[in-house]
C-alpha positions as semicolon CSV with decimal commas, in nm:
position;residue;x (nm);y (nm);z (nm)
1;M;11,643;8,145;10,978
2;S;11,639;7,914;10,650
3;K;11,700;8,074;10,310
4;K;11,419;8,053;10,103
5;E;11,447;7,903;9,760
6;T;11,434;8,151;9,463
7;A;11,366;8,054;9,129
8;N;11,650;8,239;8,895
9;P;11,424;8,405;8,623
10;K;11,689;8,353;8,375
11;E;11,649;7,964;8,386
12;F;11,249;8,047;8,412
13;R;11,279;8,228;8,048
14;N;11,514;7,963;7,917
15;Q;11,253;7,680;8,014
16;N;10,956;7,851;7,851
17;H;11,163;7,916;7,541
18;E;11,264;7,529;7,534
19;D;10,898;7,437;7,565
20;K;10,781;7,643;7,290
21;K;11,064;7,495;7,065
22;M;10,966;7,161;7,161
23;N;10,593;7,224;7,091
24;P;10,553;7,283;6,692
25;Y;10,164;7,258;6,686
26;E;10,137;7,587;6,891
27;N;10,356;7,738;6,659
28;S;10,192;7,637;6,313
29;K;9,851;7,696;6,469
30;K;9,980;8,073;6,564
31;K;10,060;8,111;6,182
32;K;9,732;7,928;6,057
33;D;9,533;8,200;6,270
34;K;9,646;8,504;6,057
35;Y;9,412;8,641;5,823
36;L;9,503;8,710;5,457
37;P;9,501;9,072;5,318
38;W;9,151;9,174;5,160
39;W;9,342;9,176;4,821
40;V;9,486;8,838;4,809
41;E;9,163;8,708;4,954
42;L;8,966;8,855;4,660
43;L;9,213;8,809;4,408
44;F;9,369;8,482;4,441
45;V;9,119;8,303;4,653
46;Q;8,800;8,409;4,507
47;I;8,894;8,503;4,172
48;G;9,177;8,244;4,121
49;L;9,458;8,447;3,978
50;P;9,789;8,227;3,933
51;D;10,032;8,202;4,236
52;K;10,316;8,332;4,026
53;L;10,179;8,666;4,003
54;L;10,138;8,702;4,399
55;V;10,488;8,608;4,448
56;K;10,565;8,887;4,181
57;I;10,336;9,141;4,384
58;L;10,501;9,041;4,704
59;K;10,871;9,092;4,547
60;A;10,781;9,406;4,419
61;K;10,617;9,537;4,735
62;K;10,928;9,436;4,917
63;N;11,171;9,609;4,709
64;S;10,955;9,927;4,680
65;S;10,982;9,929;5,053
66;E;11,337;9,885;5,063
67;F;11,378;10,152;4,800
68;I;11,162;10,391;4,987
69;K;11,345;10,314;5,306
70;N;11,696;10,347;5,136
71;E;11,607;10,686;4,923
72;K;11,372;10,859;5,145
73;K;11,564;11,201;5,102
74;S;11,584;11,189;4,717
75;L;11,222;11,111;4,694
76;I;11,108;11,392;4,931
77;T;11,308;11,643;4,728
78;F;11,161;11,478;4,412
79;L;10,777;11,523;4,539
80;F;10,884;11,866;4,660
81;L;11,005;11,967;4,326
82;I;10,693;11,813;4,157
83;T;10,469;12,025;4,390
84;T;10,655;12,328;4,326
85;L;10,587;12,293;3,943
86;S;10,214;12,199;3,967
87;Y;10,173;12,513;4,195
88;F;10,347;12,765;3,962
89;Y;10,217;12,568;3,634
90;P;9,878;12,782;3,607
91;V;10,074;13,103;3,657
92;I;10,338;13,022;3,373
93;K;10,037;12,920;3,154
94;H;9,848;13,231;3,223
95;A;10,176;13,442;3,135
96;K;10,241;13,239;2,795
97;N;9,884;13,278;2,691
98;K;9,886;13,660;2,775
99;L;10,234;13,701;2,587
100;D;10,064;13,504;2,269
101;C;9,779;13,719;2,250
102;E;9,982;14,024;2,269
103;A;10,194;13,897;2,013
104;I;9,876;13,812;1,774
105;A;9,702;14,140;1,844
106;K;10,038;14,332;1,739
107;N;10,048;14,147;1,420
108;Y;9,691;14,229;1,368
109;I;9,721;14,584;1,435
110;I;10,023;14,610;1,191
111;K;9,857;14,433;0,906
112;N;9,495;14,562;0,931
113;K;9,547;14,911;1,077
114;N;9,645;15,237;0,976
115;I;9,967;15,286;1,197
116;I;10,112;15,594;1,061
117;G;10,212;15,807;1,384
118;I;10,212;15,530;1,605
119;N;10,528;15,401;1,756
120;N;10,631;15,039;1,867
121;R;10,559;15,117;2,233
122;E;10,201;15,242;2,173
123;I;10,132;14,910;1,935
124;K;10,230;14,726;2,252
125;M;9,993;14,918;2,461
126;L;9,715;14,881;2,227
127;S;9,769;14,505;2,194
128;T;9,767;14,459;2,577
129;N;9,451;14,645;2,607
130;F;9,275;14,458;2,342
131;C;9,392;14,114;2,501
132;Y;9,234;14,231;2,824
133;G;8,880;14,319;2,666
134;G;8,970;14,683;2,551
135;E;8,818;14,848;2,259
136;E;9,081;15,105;2,150
137;I;9,206;14,904;1,881
138;Y;8,870;14,972;1,698
139;E;8,926;15,353;1,667
140;I;9,209;15,320;1,490
141;E;9,101;15,378;1,109
142;N;9,112;15,088;0,901
143;L;9,347;15,092;0,581
144;K;9,103;14,948;0,354
145;N;8,842;15,242;0,426
């Protein structure tokens, strides 16, 4: 029995690698076949913006992707905080408007109505009632009458 000659797979890989290194035409052809992104085609080829701007945009893109990769945890925390604040903002605004309305109504009652015998809690109750559309404030007699 004779031994069959077997090709060493490492030698075969190295030979292919050497062939690819030696043929720069194929490498340059592969690089030329890549398409430009649509925004580069539009802005810099069709419209003709300066190439310095493209360099700056690409540097900023690279820096921002590195920043996002390195600061992912803090960015997620920041976005969660912003989302939480934007979720609760309408509730806070409604509460503020309610308190402002009650303060204005209370001042109106004190200035323009006869409040003899009405304590502070009742005035607060009347001002809250007025802000929600109640008409009990009109049942109090005017000072001018």
